[in-house]
N, C-alpha and C positions, 0 to 999 in steps of 0.2 A: 394712604393716608403718607404724604411726602416729610419731609424734616416741617420744610418752611409751612409746612400747616399746623403741624407740632407745635413748631415756636410762634405761630398768632395764634394758635389756640390759647398757651401756657401765655403770652402776654397780656393778651384780650380779659382772664379769668384774673391775671395780676393786679391789673387796670379794675377792674369789677371788682374785686375785694378792697381793694382802697373804697370807690366809692358807695363799701359796702361800707366802711367802718367810717368814711363821713359821713353815712345818716346819724352813728351815733355818735363819735368824739368830733372836738374840731379838728382839721386838719394839721394844727401846730403840734397839737398833742398824740397826732402816731408816727409812729415808727418802723424803718425798714424792718424789723423786729416784728411790729402788730401785723404787718401783709403779708409777712412768709410766716410765720404761725399760723396764719386764717386759714393761708393758703397748704398749709403742708409742708413746705421746703427748706431749704437751707438758701439762712440770707446771701449767701452763695451763687445762687440761684436768681434769688431776686435781679445780683447788680450783671450780672449775667445781661438781662431785659434794658434794665436800668441803669442810668449812674446814682440816682438817686430819689427818693420820693415826690420831689418837685415833678423830675419829668415824665414819670409818673401820671399824675397830676397831667400833666400838657398832652402826653398820649392818648389819654383817655381823656382827654376834652377835644383834641383832634379827630380821637376816631371816632366822637357821637356828632359832631359837626359833616364831617367826609358823609356818614351815613343820611342826613340830613340833607345833605347837597343829591345826594346820588337815588332818595325818596323823592325828591320833590323832583328830579328831572327823568324819571321813572314812569311818576303819577301823572305831571304835567305835560311833558313832552319841554321840546329845549321850545318851542315855536309858541310854547303855551301860552296864552293870555295870561294877567298878572293878575286875576281871580285868581284862578286853577292851582295859578304856585303859589296864591301865600294861601289856601286853600290843604294843601300839601305841606306843606310847614307848620301850618299852625297844630294838623294834623297828629306828625313827627313829633312837637312841642307838646301837645298833649296826653302823648304816651309817655315821655320824657319826663313826668312832671316829678319822681322822685328823683333822678339827676338835677333835674334844674332847683328843685327845696332843696338836695343838697350843698349844692354849688350856693347859693344863697346867704344857708342858711352858714356857713365857710366863707362868707363877704371874698367869691372867690370869681365874681361874676365877669369884674373886667376881662379876668384872662380869654370870657366868651368874643369879645370884645375885636383885641389884640391878635387873635387865632388864625 
């Protein structure tokens, strides 16, 4: 495992912790310290990956949209018909219901539109 893989894992773990916190409390009430404590890291470590909690949220959303795109292309193929694309897209978001619930509960759904 190289440094970039460790860095990617840490980054995604921090993003996932933010999502877990968003299921419990509103995004506005979450602090960088909350995320860091739940990850058992120093705030300085958080800031090594993200300048603030908003950029952490944006990273989480970017990653989720990217994973969705990859899944759709892999399952339906680039030349697949619209039905297969939609079926793959819908299956992905069904698996990500908790993510969507947290985004909607925090009134952040417009961020998904503008990614």
